[in-house]
C-alpha positions as CSV (number, residue, x, y, z in Angstrom):
1,X,0.0,0.0,0.0
2,X,1.3,3.4,-1.0
3,X,1.4,6.2,1.6
4,X,2.7,8.8,-0.8
5,X,0.3,11.6,-1.8
6,X,0.5,14.7,-3.9
7,X,-1.7,17.7,-3.0
8,X,-1.9,20.5,-5.5
9,X,-2.3,24.1,-4.3
10,X,-2.5,27.7,-5.7
11,X,0.5,28.7,-3.6
12,X,3.0,30.7,-5.7
13,X,4.8,33.2,-3.4
14,X,7.7,31.4,-1.7
15,X,8.4,34.3,0.7
16,X,4.8,34.2,2.1
17,X,4.9,30.4,2.2
18,X,8.0,30.4,4.3
19,X,6.4,33.0,6.6
20,X,3.2,30.9,6.9
21,X,5.3,27.8,7.8
22,X,7.3,29.8,10.4
23,X,4.2,31.2,12.0
24,X,2.7,27.7,12.3
25,X,6.0,26.6,13.9
26,X,6.7,24.2,11.1
27,X,10.5,24.2,10.5
28,X,11.8,23.6,7.0
29,X,14.9,23.2,4.9
30,X,15.4,24.3,1.3
31,X,16.6,22.1,-1.5
32,X,16.5,18.7,0.2
33,X,15.6,15.2,-0.7
34,X,12.9,13.2,1.0
35,X,14.1,9.7,2.0
36,X,11.5,8.0,4.2
37,X,10.1,4.6,4.7
38,X,7.8,4.8,1.7
39,X,9.3,7.6,-0.3
40,X,12.9,7.7,-1.6
41,X,15.1,10.2,-3.4
42,X,12.4,12.8,-4.0
43,X,13.9,16.3,-4.5
44,X,11.8,19.0,-3.0
45,X,12.1,22.8,-2.9
46,X,11.1,22.9,0.8
47,X,11.3,19.9,3.1
48,X,9.1,20.1,6.2
49,X,11.6,19.0,9.0
50,X,10.7,15.9,10.9
51,X,8.4,14.6,8.2
52,X,8.5,12.8,4.9
53,X,6.7,15.7,3.3
54,X,7.9,18.5,1.1
55,X,6.8,21.2,-1.4
56,X,7.7,21.1,-5.0
57,X,7.3,24.0,-7.5
58,X,5.4,22.8,-10.5
59,X,5.9,24.1,-14.1
60,X,2.8,26.3,-13.7
61,X,4.5,28.2,-10.8
62,X,2.3,26.7,-8.1
63,X,3.6,24.5,-5.3
64,X,2.4,21.0,-4.5
65,X,2.8,19.0,-1.3
66,X,4.4,15.7,-1.9
67,X,5.2,13.0,0.6
68,X,4.1,10.4,3.1
69,X,1.5,11.9,5.3
70,X,0.8,8.7,7.1
71,X,1.3,8.8,10.9
72,X,1.3,12.6,11.1
73,X,-1.7,12.6,13.4
74,X,-3.9,14.3,10.8
75,X,-4.8,13.5,7.2
76,X,-3.0,15.3,4.3
77,X,-6.1,17.4,3.6
78,X,-6.3,18.8,7.1
79,X,-2.5,19.3,7.3
80,X,-2.3,21.1,3.9
81,X,-5.4,23.1,4.5
82,X,-3.9,24.5,7.7
83,X,-0.9,25.8,5.8
84,X,-2.9,27.0,2.8
85,X,-5.2,29.0,5.2
86,X,-2.3,30.7,6.9
87,X,-0.7,31.4,3.5
88,X,-3.9,32.9,2.2
89,X,-4.3,35.2,5.2
90,X,-0.7,36.4,5.0
91,X,-1.0,36.9,1.2
92,X,-4.2,39.0,1.7
93,X,-2.6,41.1,4.4
94,X,0.4,41.7,2.2
95,X,-1.8,42.8,-0.6
96,X,-3.9,45.1,1.7
97,X,-0.7,46.7,3.0
98,X,0.5,47.3,-0.6
99,X,-2.8,49.1,-1.3
100,X,-2.1,51.4,1.6
101,X,-4.5,49.8,4.1
102,X,-3.6,50.2,7.8
103,X,-5.0,48.7,11.0
104,X,-5.5,45.2,9.5
105,X,-7.1,43.0,12.1
106,X,-7.6,39.2,12.1
107,X,-10.4,37.5,13.9
108,X,-10.7,33.7,14.2
109,X,-14.3,32.5,14.1
110,X,-15.7,29.5,15.9
111,X,-16.1,27.6,12.6
112,X,-12.4,27.9,11.8
113,X,-12.8,30.7,9.3
114,X,-10.7,33.9,9.6
115,X,-12.2,37.4,9.2
116,X,-9.9,40.2,8.1
117,X,-10.7,43.9,8.5
118,X,-8.7,46.8,7.2
119,X,-8.9,50.6,7.2
120,X,-8.0,52.3,3.9
């Protein structure tokens, strides 16, 4: 049985991706190979330390998660969604700041959604 999965994303901004990982306290290393029990010699752009998971930049410029998510305590969808949500919030905040918005506030809602407010 294969434990290796690929999860495609719309993540394109490496700087914001690294910031999202750091804020989620997920350490990473650049330009590594994944060599785990079920995945061997897979070159990734970012290796998520302590896991058999990494991110690979695709030809379309988007990053995909690739690796063995088995045994991480949560499924690949939940794990990846956590990172994608943080990335999206940071990307939106960055865009709002570039438009000259100040006082950006972030509110976490009970259902897991995040509400952003900004003053122009």
